[in-house]
C-alpha positions in Angstrom: -31.8 12.8 43.5 -30.3 11.0 40.4 -27.0 12.3 39.0 -26.0 11.6 35.7 -22.5 12.2 34.1 -22.6 14.3 31.1 -19.4 14.2 28.7 -17.7 17.3 28.7 -16.8 17.2 25.0 -13.2 17.4 25.4 -11.1 14.8 23.3 -7.7 13.6 23.9 -5.4 13.7 20.9 -3.8 10.6 19.7 0.1 11.4 19.1 2.1 9.0 17.0 5.7 9.0 18.0 8.1 10.2 15.1 10.0 7.0 14.9 6.9 4.9 14.6 5.4 7.1 12.3 8.5 7.0 10.1 8.5 3.2 10.2 4.8 3.3 9.0 5.7 5.8 6.1 8.6 3.6 5.0 6.5 0.3 5.1 3.8 1.9 3.3 6.0 3.4 0.6 8.0 0.0 0.3 4.8 -2.0 -0.1 3.4 0.6 -2.7 6.5 0.5 -4.9 6.9 -3.3 -4.8 3.1 -3.7 -5.8 3.4 -1.0 -8.5 6.7 -2.8 -9.9 4.8 -6.2 -10.1 1.7 -4.7 -11.5 3.1 -2.2 -13.8 6.6 -2.8 -14.6 7.6 -6.5 -14.3 7.4 -7.8 -17.8 10.2 -9.1 -20.5 13.5 -7.7 -20.1 12.9 -5.5 -16.9 11.6 -8.8 -15.0 13.6 -9.7 -11.8 12.7 -13.2 -12.1 14.2 -14.1 -15.7 12.2 -15.2 -18.6 9.3 -16.9 -16.7 5.9 -14.9 -16.9 4.4 -16.2 -13.9 4.2 -12.8 -12.0 3.0 -11.2 -15.2 0.2 -13.6 -15.9 -1.0 -13.5 -12.2 -1.3 -9.8 -12.7 -2.3 -9.4 -16.1 -5.9 -8.2 -15.8 -4.8 -5.6 -13.2 -2.6 -4.3 -15.9 -5.1 -3.7 -18.2 -7.6 -2.3 -15.6 -4.8 0.0 -14.7 -4.1 1.0 -18.3 -0.6 -0.3 -18.2 0.6 -1.4 -21.7 1.0 -5.1 -21.9 1.2 -6.4 -25.3 
């Protein structure tokens, strides 16, 4: 007689430790704010990199796509 193993349908929950979850949250927020700054805010007087417009020109089309004023 052949026996077969049938899954019981029980799942093991994946638990992320609190400190690791906090690090992921902090990293995600920091990266999001950095992207938001470079795409939405870095222009002219508020530029961290002075008068050069390299970052602005790099993300210029993304600014318009996301409806940030640019000109």
